[in-house]
C-alpha positions in Angstrom: -19.4 -16.1 -1.9 -16.0 -14.7 -2.2 -14.5 -13.9 1.0 -13.8 -11.1 3.3 -10.4 -11.0 2.3 -10.7 -11.2 -1.5 -12.9 -8.6 -1.3 -10.6 -6.1 0.2 -8.1 -7.2 -2.2 -10.2 -6.1 -4.8 -11.3 -3.3 -3.7 -7.3 -1.7 -2.9 -6.6 -3.0 -6.6 -9.4 -1.4 -8.3 -8.4 2.2 -6.4 -5.1 1.6 -7.1 -4.0 1.3 -3.8 -0.5 -0.2 -3.4 0.4 0.6 0.1 -2.6 -0.2 1.6 -2.0 -3.9 0.2 1.4 -3.7 1.2 0.4 -2.2 4.8 -2.2 -5.5 4.5 0.4 -7.8 3.9 2.8 -7.0 6.6 -0.2 -6.8 8.7 -1.1 -10.3 8.3 2.8 -11.7 8.3 3.0 -10.4 11.6 0.4 -11.9 13.0 1.9 -15.1 11.6 4.9 -14.6 13.2 3.2 -14.8 16.1 1.0 -16.8 16.6 3.8 -19.2 15.2 5.9 -18.1 18.4 3.1 -18.9 20.7 3.3 -21.9 22.7 -0.4 -23.4 24.7 -2.3 -22.9 21.8 -3.0 -24.9 18.6 -3.0 -22.0 15.7 -2.3 -24.1 13.1 -5.9 -23.0 11.5 -5.6 -19.4 12.2 -2.4 -19.3 10.4 -3.2 -21.1 7.5 -5.9 -18.7 7.2 -3.5 -15.9 7.1 -1.4 -17.5 5.1 -3.9 -18.1 2.4 -4.7 -13.9 3.2 -1.3 -13.2 2.1 -1.8 -15.5 -1.1 -4.5 -13.2 -2.1 -2.6 -9.9 -0.6 -0.2 -10.4 -3.0 -1.9 -11.9 -6.3 -3.7 -8.4 -5.7 -0.1 -6.6 -6.1 0.9 -8.8 -8.8 -2.3 -7.7 -10.5 -1.7 -4.3 -9.5 2.0 -4.8 -11.4 0.6 -6.2 -14.5 -1.7 -2.8 -14.8 2.0 -1.0 -14.4 3.6 -2.5 -17.1 0.2 -2.9 -19.8 
């Protein structure tokens, strides 16, 4: 079963909604920076998941780029 982020990215790609994908990527990046700055908490697992989300989002953006050049 695909993860939620995969389903969300797929929907944005089908809708050709680059702005929402960019916003999602920015939000995830900010969240990762904030969690990395935290002290006293072990956020490694959460940070890893967020970084995986970013990879999925960037793959969706690449799909949009590929569709635009075709």
